[in-house]
Chimera marker file (.cmm) of the C-alpha trace (Angstrom):
<marker_set name="trace">
<marker id="1" x="-30.513" y="-26.189" z="37.492" r="1" g="1" b="0" radius="0.5"/>
<marker id="2" x="-30.455" y="-29.590" z="36.495" r="1" g="1" b="0" radius="0.5"/>
<marker id="3" x="-27.703" y="-30.122" z="33.905" r="1" g="1" b="0" radius="0.5"/>
<marker id="4" x="-28.436" y="-33.751" z="33.336" r="1" g="1" b="0" radius="0.5"/>
<marker id="5" x="-32.341" y="-32.622" z="32.062" r="1" g="1" b="0" radius="0.5"/>
<marker id="6" x="-30.870" y="-29.621" z="30.124" r="1" g="1" b="0" radius="0.5"/>
<marker id="7" x="-28.557" y="-32.341" z="28.670" r="1" g="1" b="0" radius="0.5"/>
<marker id="8" x="-31.020" y="-34.571" z="27.455" r="1" g="1" b="0" radius="0.5"/>
<marker id="9" x="-33.694" y="-32.077" z="26.537" r="1" g="1" b="0" radius="0.5"/>
<marker id="10" x="-31.120" y="-30.292" z="23.907" r="1" g="1" b="0" radius="0.5"/>
<marker id="11" x="-29.775" y="-33.286" z="23.149" r="1" g="1" b="0" radius="0.5"/>
<marker id="12" x="-33.089" y="-34.428" z="21.309" r="1" g="1" b="0" radius="0.5"/>
<marker id="13" x="-33.715" y="-30.810" z="20.121" r="1" g="1" b="0" radius="0.5"/>
<marker id="14" x="-30.402" y="-30.855" z="18.419" r="1" g="1" b="0" radius="0.5"/>
<marker id="15" x="-31.178" y="-34.145" z="16.931" r="1" g="1" b="0" radius="0.5"/>
<marker id="16" x="-34.508" y="-33.297" z="16.002" r="1" g="1" b="0" radius="0.5"/>
<marker id="17" x="-33.429" y="-29.811" z="13.932" r="1" g="1" b="0" radius="0.5"/>
<marker id="18" x="-30.918" y="-31.668" z="12.789" r="1" g="1" b="0" radius="0.5"/>
<marker id="19" x="-32.777" y="-34.376" z="10.901" r="1" g="1" b="0" radius="0.5"/>
<marker id="20" x="-35.056" y="-31.616" z="9.488" r="1" g="1" b="0" radius="0.5"/>
<marker id="21" x="-31.894" y="-29.768" z="8.343" r="1" g="1" b="0" radius="0.5"/>
<marker id="22" x="-30.367" y="-32.999" z="6.396" r="1" g="1" b="0" radius="0.5"/>
<marker id="23" x="-33.879" y="-34.639" z="5.413" r="1" g="1" b="0" radius="0.5"/>
<marker id="24" x="-35.323" y="-31.114" z="3.887" r="1" g="1" b="0" radius="0.5"/>
<marker id="25" x="-32.274" y="-28.429" z="3.361" r="1" g="1" b="0" radius="0.5"/>
<marker id="26" x="-34.478" y="-26.718" z="0.754" r="1" g="1" b="0" radius="0.5"/>
<marker id="27" x="-37.589" y="-26.399" z="2.924" r="1" g="1" b="0" radius="0.5"/>
<marker id="28" x="-35.540" y="-24.944" z="5.863" r="1" g="1" b="0" radius="0.5"/>
<marker id="29" x="-33.874" y="-22.667" z="3.768" r="1" g="1" b="0" radius="0.5"/>
<marker id="30" x="-37.441" y="-21.306" z="2.468" r="1" g="1" b="0" radius="0.5"/>
<marker id="31" x="-38.845" y="-21.377" z="6.062" r="1" g="1" b="0" radius="0.5"/>
<marker id="32" x="-35.933" y="-19.528" z="7.149" r="1" g="1" b="0" radius="0.5"/>
<marker id="33" x="-36.103" y="-16.766" z="4.306" r="1" g="1" b="0" radius="0.5"/>
<marker id="34" x="-32.475" y="-17.537" z="3.365" r="1" g="1" b="0" radius="0.5"/>
<marker id="35" x="-31.008" y="-19.287" z="-0.025" r="1" g="1" b="0" radius="0.5"/>
<marker id="36" x="-28.732" y="-21.231" z="1.185" r="1" g="1" b="0" radius="0.5"/>
<marker id="37" x="-27.284" y="-23.913" z="-1.057" r="1" g="1" b="0" radius="0.5"/>
<marker id="38" x="-28.324" y="-27.474" z="-0.133" r="1" g="1" b="0" radius="0.5"/>
<marker id="39" x="-25.080" y="-28.873" z="1.031" r="1" g="1" b="0" radius="0.5"/>
<marker id="40" x="-24.563" y="-25.646" z="3.300" r="1" g="1" b="0" radius="0.5"/>
<marker id="41" x="-28.107" y="-26.474" z="5.331" r="1" g="1" b="0" radius="0.5"/>
<marker id="42" x="-27.261" y="-30.231" z="5.475" r="1" g="1" b="0" radius="0.5"/>
<marker id="43" x="-23.776" y="-29.650" z="7.204" r="1" g="1" b="0" radius="0.5"/>
<marker id="44" x="-25.569" y="-27.100" z="9.760" r="1" g="1" b="0" radius="0.5"/>
<marker id="45" x="-27.888" y="-30.528" z="9.937" r="1" g="1" b="0" radius="0.5"/>
<marker id="46" x="-25.096" y="-32.879" z="10.607" r="1" g="1" b="0" radius="0.5"/>
<marker id="47" x="-23.302" y="-30.549" z="12.983" r="1" g="1" b="0" radius="0.5"/>
<marker id="48" x="-26.490" y="-30.358" z="15.102" r="1" g="1" b="0" radius="0.5"/>
<marker id="49" x="-26.987" y="-34.126" z="15.201" r="1" g="1" b="0" radius="0.5"/>
<marker id="50" x="-23.542" y="-34.808" z="16.238" r="1" g="1" b="0" radius="0.5"/>
<marker id="51" x="-23.768" y="-31.987" z="19.037" r="1" g="1" b="0" radius="0.5"/>
<marker id="52" x="-27.260" y="-34.143" z="20.179" r="1" g="1" b="0" radius="0.5"/>
<marker id="53" x="-25.506" y="-37.191" z="19.920" r="1" g="1" b="0" radius="0.5"/>
<marker id="54" x="-22.671" y="-35.979" z="22.015" r="1" g="1" b="0" radius="0.5"/>
<marker id="55" x="-25.284" y="-34.558" z="24.362" r="1" g="1" b="0" radius="0.5"/>
<marker id="56" x="-27.106" y="-37.619" z="24.613" r="1" g="1" b="0" radius="0.5"/>
<marker id="57" x="-24.403" y="-40.163" z="25.359" r="1" g="1" b="0" radius="0.5"/>
<marker id="58" x="-22.832" y="-41.186" z="29.176" r="1" g="1" b="0" radius="0.5"/>
<marker id="59" x="-20.058" y="-38.576" z="28.860" r="1" g="1" b="0" radius="0.5"/>
<marker id="60" x="-19.730" y="-35.022" z="30.538" r="1" g="1" b="0" radius="0.5"/>
<marker id="61" x="-21.904" y="-32.313" z="28.776" r="1" g="1" b="0" radius="0.5"/>
<marker id="62" x="-19.435" y="-29.622" z="29.249" r="1" g="1" b="0" radius="0.5"/>
<marker id="63" x="-17.713" y="-29.659" z="25.873" r="1" g="1" b="0" radius="0.5"/>
<marker id="64" x="-21.096" y="-30.310" z="23.951" r="1" g="1" b="0" radius="0.5"/>
<marker id="65" x="-22.445" y="-27.426" z="25.724" r="1" g="1" b="0" radius="0.5"/>
<marker id="66" x="-19.631" y="-25.692" z="23.913" r="1" g="1" b="0" radius="0.5"/>
<marker id="67" x="-19.783" y="-27.218" z="20.900" r="1" g="1" b="0" radius="0.5"/>
<marker id="68" x="-23.748" y="-25.995" z="20.608" r="1" g="1" b="0" radius="0.5"/>
<marker id="69" x="-22.716" y="-22.641" z="21.456" r="1" g="1" b="0" radius="0.5"/>
<marker id="70" x="-19.888" y="-22.516" z="19.168" r="1" g="1" b="0" radius="0.5"/>
<marker id="71" x="-22.139" y="-23.806" z="15.847" r="1" g="1" b="0" radius="0.5"/>
<marker id="72" x="-25.055" y="-20.911" z="17.251" r="1" g="1" b="0" radius="0.5"/>
<marker id="73" x="-21.920" y="-18.756" z="16.391" r="1" g="1" b="0" radius="0.5"/>
<marker id="74" x="-21.300" y="-20.211" z="13.295" r="1" g="1" b="0" radius="0.5"/>
<marker id="75" x="-25.124" y="-20.294" z="12.804" r="1" g="1" b="0" radius="0.5"/>
<marker id="76" x="-25.306" y="-16.179" z="13.492" r="1" g="1" b="0" radius="0.5"/>
<marker id="77" x="-22.440" y="-15.345" z="10.792" r="1" g="1" b="0" radius="0.5"/>
<marker id="78" x="-24.087" y="-17.097" z="8.359" r="1" g="1" b="0" radius="0.5"/>
<marker id="79" x="-27.613" y="-15.815" z="8.784" r="1" g="1" b="0" radius="0.5"/>
<marker id="80" x="-25.981" y="-12.064" z="9.075" r="1" g="1" b="0" radius="0.5"/>
<marker id="81" x="-24.160" y="-12.579" z="5.825" r="1" g="1" b="0" radius="0.5"/>
<marker id="82" x="-27.415" y="-14.215" z="4.104" r="1" g="1" b="0" radius="0.5"/>
<marker id="83" x="-29.372" y="-11.325" z="5.499" r="1" g="1" b="0" radius="0.5"/>
<marker id="84" x="-26.870" y="-8.830" z="4.010" r="1" g="1" b="0" radius="0.5"/>
<marker id="85" x="-27.894" y="-10.117" z="0.338" r="1" g="1" b="0" radius="0.5"/>
<marker id="86" x="-31.300" y="-9.467" z="-1.442" r="1" g="1" b="0" radius="0.5"/>
<marker id="87" x="-33.203" y="-11.845" z="0.394" r="1" g="1" b="0" radius="0.5"/>
<marker id="88" x="-37.167" y="-12.099" z="-0.422" r="1" g="1" b="0" radius="0.5"/>
<marker id="89" x="-38.268" y="-13.283" z="3.092" r="1" g="1" b="0" radius="0.5"/>
<marker id="90" x="-35.894" y="-10.517" z="5.592" r="1" g="1" b="0" radius="0.5"/>
<marker id="91" x="-38.768" y="-10.291" z="8.010" r="1" g="1" b="0" radius="0.5"/>
<marker id="92" x="-38.390" y="-14.093" z="8.634" r="1" g="1" b="0" radius="0.5"/>
<marker id="93" x="-34.507" y="-14.031" z="8.406" r="1" g="1" b="0" radius="0.5"/>
<marker id="94" x="-34.445" y="-11.570" z="10.814" r="1" g="1" b="0" radius="0.5"/>
<marker id="95" x="-36.757" y="-13.747" z="12.809" r="1" g="1" b="0" radius="0.5"/>
<marker id="96" x="-34.393" y="-16.216" z="13.017" r="1" g="1" b="0" radius="0.5"/>
<marker id="97" x="-31.391" y="-14.556" z="13.801" r="1" g="1" b="0" radius="0.5"/>
<marker id="98" x="-33.264" y="-13.558" z="16.724" r="1" g="1" b="0" radius="0.5"/>
<marker id="99" x="-34.372" y="-17.198" z="17.846" r="1" g="1" b="0" radius="0.5"/>
<marker id="100" x="-30.763" y="-18.087" z="17.334" r="1" g="1" b="0" radius="0.5"/>
<marker id="101" x="-28.942" y="-15.153" z="19.540" r="1" g="1" b="0" radius="0.5"/>
<marker id="102" x="-31.590" y="-16.086" z="22.138" r="1" g="1" b="0" radius="0.5"/>
<marker id="103" x="-30.587" y="-19.947" z="21.883" r="1" g="1" b="0" radius="0.5"/>
<marker id="104" x="-26.569" y="-18.813" z="22.100" r="1" g="1" b="0" radius="0.5"/>
<marker id="105" x="-27.207" y="-16.748" z="25.202" r="1" g="1" b="0" radius="0.5"/>
<marker id="106" x="-29.039" y="-19.772" z="26.439" r="1" g="1" b="0" radius="0.5"/>
<marker id="107" x="-26.078" y="-22.269" z="25.450" r="1" g="1" b="0" radius="0.5"/>
<marker id="108" x="-23.282" y="-20.044" z="26.543" r="1" g="1" b="0" radius="0.5"/>
<marker id="109" x="-24.879" y="-19.755" z="29.970" r="1" g="1" b="0" radius="0.5"/>
<marker id="110" x="-25.109" y="-23.721" z="30.364" r="1" g="1" b="0" radius="0.5"/>
<marker id="111" x="-21.951" y="-24.056" z="29.136" r="1" g="1" b="0" radius="0.5"/>
<marker id="112" x="-20.363" y="-21.545" z="31.588" r="1" g="1" b="0" radius="0.5"/>
<marker id="113" x="-22.311" y="-23.319" z="34.124" r="1" g="1" b="0" radius="0.5"/>
<marker id="114" x="-20.948" y="-26.797" z="33.479" r="1" g="1" b="0" radius="0.5"/>
<marker id="115" x="-17.380" y="-25.267" z="33.378" r="1" g="1" b="0" radius="0.5"/>
<marker id="116" x="-17.940" y="-23.717" z="36.483" r="1" g="1" b="0" radius="0.5"/>
<marker id="117" x="-19.162" y="-26.435" z="38.347" r="1" g="1" b="0" radius="0.5"/>
<marker id="118" x="-17.119" y="-29.638" z="37.756" r="1" g="1" b="0" radius="0.5"/>
<marker id="119" x="-18.963" y="-31.825" z="39.901" r="1" g="1" b="0" radius="0.5"/>
<marker id="120" x="-22.392" y="-30.944" z="38.443" r="1" g="1" b="0" radius="0.5"/>
<marker id="121" x="-20.780" y="-31.660" z="34.914" r="1" g="1" b="0" radius="0.5"/>
<marker id="122" x="-19.477" y="-34.961" z="36.090" r="1" g="1" b="0" radius="0.5"/>
<marker id="123" x="-23.136" y="-35.759" z="37.937" r="1" g="1" b="0" radius="0.5"/>
<marker id="124" x="-24.933" y="-34.999" z="34.496" r="1" g="1" b="0" radius="0.5"/>
<marker id="125" x="-22.780" y="-37.876" z="32.437" r="1" g="1" b="0" radius="0.5"/>
<marker id="126" x="-25.524" y="-40.351" z="32.619" r="1" g="1" b="0" radius="0.5"/>
<link id1="1" id2="2" r="1" g="1" b="0" radius="0.2"/>
<link id1="2" id2="3" r="1" g="1" b="0" radius="0.2"/>
<link id1="3" id2="4" r="1" g="1" b="0" radius="0.2"/>
<link id1="4" id2="5" r="1" g="1" b="0" radius="0.2"/>
<link id1="5" id2="6" r="1" g="1" b="0" radius="0.2"/>
<link id1="6" id2="7" r="1" g="1" b="0" radius="0.2"/>
<link id1="7" id2="8" r="1" g="1" b="0" radius="0.2"/>
<link id1="8" id2="9" r="1" g="1" b="0" radius="0.2"/>
<link id1="9" id2="10" r="1" g="1" b="0" radius="0.2"/>
<link id1="10" id2="11" r="1" g="1" b="0" radius="0.2"/>
<link id1="11" id2="12" r="1" g="1" b="0" radius="0.2"/>
<link id1="12" id2="13" r="1" g="1" b="0" radius="0.2"/>
<link id1="13" id2="14" r="1" g="1" b="0" radius="0.2"/>
<link id1="14" id2="15" r="1" g="1" b="0" radius="0.2"/>
<link id1="15" id2="16" r="1" g="1" b="0" radius="0.2"/>
<link id1="16" id2="17" r="1" g="1" b="0" radius="0.2"/>
<link id1="17" id2="18" r="1" g="1" b="0" radius="0.2"/>
<link id1="18" id2="19" r="1" g="1" b="0" radius="0.2"/>
<link id1="19" id2="20" r="1" g="1" b="0" radius="0.2"/>
<link id1="20" id2="21" r="1" g="1" b="0" radius="0.2"/>
<link id1="21" id2="22" r="1" g="1" b="0" radius="0.2"/>
<link id1="22" id2="23" r="1" g="1" b="0" radius="0.2"/>
<link id1="23" id2="24" r="1" g="1" b="0" radius="0.2"/>
<link id1="24" id2="25" r="1" g="1" b="0" radius="0.2"/>
<link id1="25" id2="26" r="1" g="1" b="0" radius="0.2"/>
<link id1="26" id2="27" r="1" g="1" b="0" radius="0.2"/>
<link id1="27" id2="28" r="1" g="1" b="0" radius="0.2"/>
<link id1="28" id2="29" r="1" g="1" b="0" radius="0.2"/>
<link id1="29" id2="30" r="1" g="1" b="0" radius="0.2"/>
<link id1="30" id2="31" r="1" g="1" b="0" radius="0.2"/>
<link id1="31" id2="32" r="1" g="1" b="0" radius="0.2"/>
<link id1="32" id2="33" r="1" g="1" b="0" radius="0.2"/>
<link id1="33" id2="34" r="1" g="1" b="0" radius="0.2"/>
<link id1="34" id2="35" r="1" g="1" b="0" radius="0.2"/>
<link id1="35" id2="36" r="1" g="1" b="0" radius="0.2"/>
<link id1="36" id2="37" r="1" g="1" b="0" radius="0.2"/>
<link id1="37" id2="38" r="1" g="1" b="0" radius="0.2"/>
<link id1="38" id2="39" r="1" g="1" b="0" radius="0.2"/>
<link id1="39" id2="40" r="1" g="1" b="0" radius="0.2"/>
<link id1="40" id2="41" r="1" g="1" b="0" radius="0.2"/>
<link id1="41" id2="42" r="1" g="1" b="0" radius="0.2"/>
<link id1="42" id2="43" r="1" g="1" b="0" radius="0.2"/>
<link id1="43" id2="44" r="1" g="1" b="0" radius="0.2"/>
<link id1="44" id2="45" r="1" g="1" b="0" radius="0.2"/>
<link id1="45" id2="46" r="1" g="1" b="0" radius="0.2"/>
<link id1="46" id2="47" r="1" g="1" b="0" radius="0.2"/>
<link id1="47" id2="48" r="1" g="1" b="0" radius="0.2"/>
<link id1="48" id2="49" r="1" g="1" b="0" radius="0.2"/>
<link id1="49" id2="50" r="1" g="1" b="0" radius="0.2"/>
<link id1="50" id2="51" r="1" g="1" b="0" radius="0.2"/>
<link id1="51" id2="52" r="1" g="1" b="0" radius="0.2"/>
<link id1="52" id2="53" r="1" g="1" b="0" radius="0.2"/>
<link id1="53" id2="54" r="1" g="1" b="0" radius="0.2"/>
<link id1="54" id2="55" r="1" g="1" b="0" radius="0.2"/>
<link id1="55" id2="56" r="1" g="1" b="0" radius="0.2"/>
<link id1="56" id2="57" r="1" g="1" b="0" radius="0.2"/>
<link id1="57" id2="58" r="1" g="1" b="0" radius="0.2"/>
<link id1="58" id2="59" r="1" g="1" b="0" radius="0.2"/>
<link id1="59" id2="60" r="1" g="1" b="0" radius="0.2"/>
<link id1="60" id2="61" r="1" g="1" b="0" radius="0.2"/>
<link id1="61" id2="62" r="1" g="1" b="0" radius="0.2"/>
<link id1="62" id2="63" r="1" g="1" b="0" radius="0.2"/>
<link id1="63" id2="64" r="1" g="1" b="0" radius="0.2"/>
<link id1="64" id2="65" r="1" g="1" b="0" radius="0.2"/>
<link id1="65" id2="66" r="1" g="1" b="0" radius="0.2"/>
<link id1="66" id2="67" r="1" g="1" b="0" radius="0.2"/>
<link id1="67" id2="68" r="1" g="1" b="0" radius="0.2"/>
<link id1="68" id2="69" r="1" g="1" b="0" radius="0.2"/>
<link id1="69" id2="70" r="1" g="1" b="0" radius="0.2"/>
<link id1="70" id2="71" r="1" g="1" b="0" radius="0.2"/>
<link id1="71" id2="72" r="1" g="1" b="0" radius="0.2"/>
<link id1="72" id2="73" r="1" g="1" b="0" radius="0.2"/>
<link id1="73" id2="74" r="1" g="1" b="0" radius="0.2"/>
<link id1="74" id2="75" r="1" g="1" b="0" radius="0.2"/>
<link id1="75" id2="76" r="1" g="1" b="0" radius="0.2"/>
<link id1="76" id2="77" r="1" g="1" b="0" radius="0.2"/>
<link id1="77" id2="78" r="1" g="1" b="0" radius="0.2"/>
<link id1="78" id2="79" r="1" g="1" b="0" radius="0.2"/>
<link id1="79" id2="80" r="1" g="1" b="0" radius="0.2"/>
<link id1="80" id2="81" r="1" g="1" b="0" radius="0.2"/>
<link id1="81" id2="82" r="1" g="1" b="0" radius="0.2"/>
<link id1="82" id2="83" r="1" g="1" b="0" radius="0.2"/>
<link id1="83" id2="84" r="1" g="1" b="0" radius="0.2"/>
<link id1="84" id2="85" r="1" g="1" b="0" radius="0.2"/>
<link id1="85" id2="86" r="1" g="1" b="0" radius="0.2"/>
<link id1="86" id2="87" r="1" g="1" b="0" radius="0.2"/>
<link id1="87" id2="88" r="1" g="1" b="0" radius="0.2"/>
<link id1="88" id2="89" r="1" g="1" b="0" radius="0.2"/>
<link id1="89" id2="90" r="1" g="1" b="0" radius="0.2"/>
<link id1="90" id2="91" r="1" g="1" b="0" radius="0.2"/>
<link id1="91" id2="92" r="1" g="1" b="0" radius="0.2"/>
<link id1="92" id2="93" r="1" g="1" b="0" radius="0.2"/>
<link id1="93" id2="94" r="1" g="1" b="0" radius="0.2"/>
<link id1="94" id2="95" r="1" g="1" b="0" radius="0.2"/>
<link id1="95" id2="96" r="1" g="1" b="0" radius="0.2"/>
<link id1="96" id2="97" r="1" g="1" b="0" radius="0.2"/>
<link id1="97" id2="98" r="1" g="1" b="0" radius="0.2"/>
<link id1="98" id2="99" r="1" g="1" b="0" radius="0.2"/>
<link id1="99" id2="100" r="1" g="1" b="0" radius="0.2"/>
<link id1="100" id2="101" r="1" g="1" b="0" radius="0.2"/>
<link id1="101" id2="102" r="1" g="1" b="0" radius="0.2"/>
<link id1="102" id2="103" r="1" g="1" b="0" radius="0.2"/>
<link id1="103" id2="104" r="1" g="1" b="0" radius="0.2"/>
<link id1="104" id2="105" r="1" g="1" b="0" radius="0.2"/>
<link id1="105" id2="106" r="1" g="1" b="0" radius="0.2"/>
<link id1="106" id2="107" r="1" g="1" b="0" radius="0.2"/>
<link id1="107" id2="108" r="1" g="1" b="0" radius="0.2"/>
<link id1="108" id2="109" r="1" g="1" b="0" radius="0.2"/>
<link id1="109" id2="110" r="1" g="1" b="0" radius="0.2"/>
<link id1="110" id2="111" r="1" g="1" b="0" radius="0.2"/>
<link id1="111" id2="112" r="1" g="1" b="0" radius="0.2"/>
<link id1="112" id2="113" r="1" g="1" b="0" radius="0.2"/>
<link id1="113" id2="114" r="1" g="1" b="0" radius="0.2"/>
<link id1="114" id2="115" r="1" g="1" b="0" radius="0.2"/>
<link id1="115" id2="116" r="1" g="1" b="0" radius="0.2"/>
<link id1="116" id2="117" r="1" g="1" b="0" radius="0.2"/>
<link id1="117" id2="118" r="1" g="1" b="0" radius="0.2"/>
<link id1="118" id2="119" r="1" g="1" b="0" radius="0.2"/>
<link id1="119" id2="120" r="1" g="1" b="0" radius="0.2"/>
<link id1="120" id2="121" r="1" g="1" b="0" radius="0.2"/>
<link id1="121" id2="122" r="1" g="1" b="0" radius="0.2"/>
<link id1="122" id2="123" r="1" g="1" b="0" radius="0.2"/>
<link id1="123" id2="124" r="1" g="1" b="0" radius="0.2"/>
<link id1="124" id2="125" r="1" g="1" b="0" radius="0.2"/>
<link id1="125" id2="126" r="1" g="1" b="0" radius="0.2"/>
</marker_set>
């Protein structure tokens, strides 16, 4: 696995997702089938932008991969709590929950690899 390529790809995707969540939090909430307030959705977006910026910086990506994994856990908790309420579009919310769970697994695998292979982590600091 090329950590530099993964780092750059995840960095760009994080920033893109974060910008969308910050720019249109109400639309993102509706798309996900949830009723989050705009401030909460914007905060999730800001966290994505921060992790994306960290991944695109010329530093070791390991801690930033772990930040993404931690953010995924936060997202899973928020989605799980929101689904527990009477949501009008539960199907969309369950799809979002499944997608975030899959992303979380990937992020944890990448973060663990960076932690287990410090040479690769240092090499990806470009």
